C-alpha positions in Angstrom: -5.2 14.9 -4.9 -2.2 16.0 -2.9 1.0 13.9 -2.4 3.3 14.5 0.6 6.8 12.9 0.6 8.9 12.8 3.8 12.2 11.1 4.5 12.0 9.3 7.9 15.5 10.5 8.8 14.3 14.1 8.5 11.4 13.8 10.9 11.7 15.0 14.5 10.9 12.4 17.2 7.3 13.6 17.9 6.3 13.5 14.2 8.0 10.2 13.7 6.2 8.6 16.6 2.9 9.9 15.4 3.5 8.5 11.9 4.6 5.2 13.3 1.3 5.0 15.1 -0.5 5.7 11.8 1.3 3.0 9.9 1.3 0.6 12.8 5.0 -0.2 13.0 8.4 1.4 13.5 10.0 3.3 10.6 13.6 2.9 9.5 16.1 5.7 8.8 16.4 4.6 5.2 12.6 4.7 4.5 10.4 7.4 3.0 6.8 8.1 3.5 4.6 8.9 0.6 1.1 10.1 1.7 -1.7 10.8 -0.6 -4.6 13.0 0.4 -7.7 12.4 -1.7 -11.3 13.6 -1.4 -13.8 11.3 0.2 -16.0 9.7 -2.4 -19.6 9.1 -1.6 -19.4 5.7 -3.3 -17.8 2.9 -1.3 -18.5 -0.1 -3.4 -15.9 -2.4 -4.8 -16.2 -0.9 -8.3 -15.4 2.6 -7.0 -12.5 1.3 -4.9 -11.1 -0.4 -8.0 -11.3 2.9 -10.0 -9.5 4.8 -7.2 -6.8 2.1 -7.1 -6.4 2.3 -10.9 -6.1 6.1 -10.6 -3.4 5.8 -7.9 -1.5 3.0 -9.6 -1.9 3.6 -13.4 -0.1 0.3 -14.1 -2.3 -1.7 -11.8 -3.9 -3.6 -14.6 -0.5 -4.5 -16.1 0.7 -5.7 -12.7 -2.4 -7.9 -12.3 -1.9 -9.3 -15.8 1.8 -10.0 -15.1 1.0 -11.6 -11.7 -1.6 -13.8 -13.3 0.8 -15.0 -16.0 3.7 -15.6 -13.6 1.9 -17.2 -10.7 3.6 -20.3 -9.4 1.7 -23.5 -9.8 -0.6 -24.5 -6.9 1.5 -27.6 -6.1 4.3 -25.2 -5.0 2.1 -24.1 -2.1 1.4 -26.0 1.2 -2.3 -25.4 1.4 -2.3 -26.8 5.0 0.1 -24.2 6.1 -1.2 -21.9 8.8 -1.7 -18.3 7.6 -0.6 -15.4 9.8 -2.4 -12.5 8.2 
């Protein structure tokens, strides 16, 4: 696995435009890109995807447990609200 880190302010305009097309939005001067290059896995099932995520974010399980413990009660949410994603 290879990790590439670039500060947006250090990119020339051509590289910045190309990377903005990759991420799908404009990048800010105070932002940093962290790109990981990993080999393609022949497995694409959910279990393999979870293993890759756990390898990328070692604390992923702790984050999930924390989120489950600290989730706001359902009554805090307007379930009739229109979702925009």
